[in-house]
N, C-alpha and C positions, 0 to 999 in steps of 0.2 A: 441619792448619795448622802451619807451621814457626814455632818460637820461637827467638830468638837472644839470647844474653847479650852485652851490649855490652862486658863486661870481657874483654879478650883479653890473656893473659899469656904472655910468651915468644915466641920465633920460631925458625924453622929456617933453616939456611944454604941448603938447597935451596929454591927459590922455589915451594913448594907452592901458594901463593895464586894462582899463574898457571898451574898445571898441571891444574886440575880437568877440563878437556875431555879431556886425554890419559888421565888415570886413569879417567875415566868410561867411555871407549870401549875402552881396552886393558888396564885393571887386572885384569880377570877372568882373563887368561891364566895367572896364577901360581897360580890356585886349581884344583888337580887334582881328579879325581873322588874319590880316597880322602879328601882333606881335606874335601870337601863332604859325603861320607858320614859322616865324624866329626861334622861340624857338625849334620847332621840327627839323628844318634843322640843328641847332646848335648841337643837340643830335645825329644826323645821324652818324653812324659809331661807336658809343659807344657800348660795349658788356655788359656782365653781371658781369664784374669784376671791373668797375670803381666806385669811390666814388665822390659824388657831394655835395658841401656845398652851402646852401642857406643863404646868409648873410642879416640880417634884414628881416627875412622871414615873420614876423607877424604871421598869421594863417597858413602859408605854401601854399598860393595860387599859387605862381609860381611853386613850387615843385609839386603841384597837377596837373597842366597843363603838366609839364614835365613828370610826371608819366604816363600820358595818351599816351605820345609819346614813352616812353621807361620805362617799369616797371621792368626791370632787373637790375637796378642800385641800389647802396646804397645811399639813400638820407638822408642828415644830415642838420639841420637848427640851426641857432642862432638868438636870438632876446633879447633885454633887458627887454621886457615886458612878464612876465609869463602869464598874462591874455590874451595875444594873442596866445602864444604857446599852451595853453591848448585846443585850438580848432584845432590844427594841426592833420592831418590824422595819423592813427596808424603806418603806414609804415615809417613815418618821425621821425628820431632820433633827439630829440631837446635838446638844451643847452641854458641856460640863460647867455648871454654874449653880449659884444659890438664888433663892427667891428674893433675897434682900439686895441683890446686885445683878440685875438682868442684863445680859450682853447684847442689848438691842436698842435701836434708835427709838425716839419718841414716836407715838402713834403708829406702831408697827403691826398691831394685831386687831382683828375684828372680834375675837373671843378668846377667853382664857379658861382653862380647866384647872381645878385643884382637887384631885381624887385621892382622898385619905392622906393628903400631904400637909395641909394647914397645921395640923398638930405637931408636925416635925420642925416647923420654922423656928429659928432662934429668936426672931423679932417679927412677929406678924404685922405690926404697924408699919415697919420699914418695907415689908413685902407688899402691903396694900398701897403704899406710896408708889412703889415701882409698878404695880398693876395699873394704877391711874396714869402713870407716865407712858407706858407702852401700849395701852388700849387706845384705839381710835375714838373719836367723839361718837357717842351712841353705841360703844362697844358693850359686850356682854360677858358676864362671869358666871361659871358653873362650879359649885363646890359640893363635894360629897364627903361626909364625915360622920363620926359617931357622937351621939347625943350624951353630953355629960350629965344630963338630968335623969338618965335611966340607970338601972343597976349594971347592965353590961357596959354601958359607956363609962361609968365610974370605975368598973373593974379594969377596963383597958387603960384608963388614965393612971390608976395605981401601978399597974404592971409596967407601963412605959416609964413612970417616974423611978421605979426600982432599977430600970436599965439605964438611968441617967439621961433620958430623953427630955426635951422641953415640955412635951405633953400639953400643948396649947389646945385643949378641948373646950368647946363651948356648948351651952344650951342654945338651941336654935334662936330663941327670942333675943338672947344676948348678942349673938353674931349678927342678927338682923339689925339691931341698933348700931353696932359698930360699922357695918357696911353703909347704912343710911347716913352716918356721920361723914362718910367719904363721898357722898353724893349719889349713891346707888338707889335705885328703886328695887325692892327685894320681895321675892316670893319664896316661901318655905314650904316644902313638902316633907312631912314626917312619915317615917316608915319604921315603926316600933323603936328600936334602939339606934336607928340610923336616920339620916335626913339628907335632903338635897336643897341647895340654894340656887335659884335662878335670878340673877341680878342684872340690871342694865343701867347705863349712865344716861 
């Protein structure tokens, strides 16, 4: 059963609230096989007792792929756009919220996903503070995003800037340093103009 938090904070210049149908049916094309393999490897070893939070989940695409790898976990998602979350799969518990103000108690989750969402956050540092708060001791973080140090990554950055988005894109090495400053042990896998991060506390 889906749960929704009525408190919606912030908004995006791109009308995501009206794009749920598009993302639901076409969003998967940016998830290449190596990225999905990284995600499944990240989930290896989890049992049926862990809770996973998908931050900036949109229609829940990353959680859908994760569910195919491990369908025994409790999947929870937040996104500021209710029009995206209404397309989420039924096993995904959804809440309307922003990354900078997560509506959960401390130490609530064993793992967190950020699939193409970090660059949309208004305040990534505030979001990472919230991640640390809701992650359990020894918790893990998986990030998938576009590499600012590549031609396509820079092109996406410029396009999102034109749309008025925060466009917080990073080169993998820069993001690694940021996460390490928050106490994470970080592994980066580069996939041409994209990359994944597997980090643990």
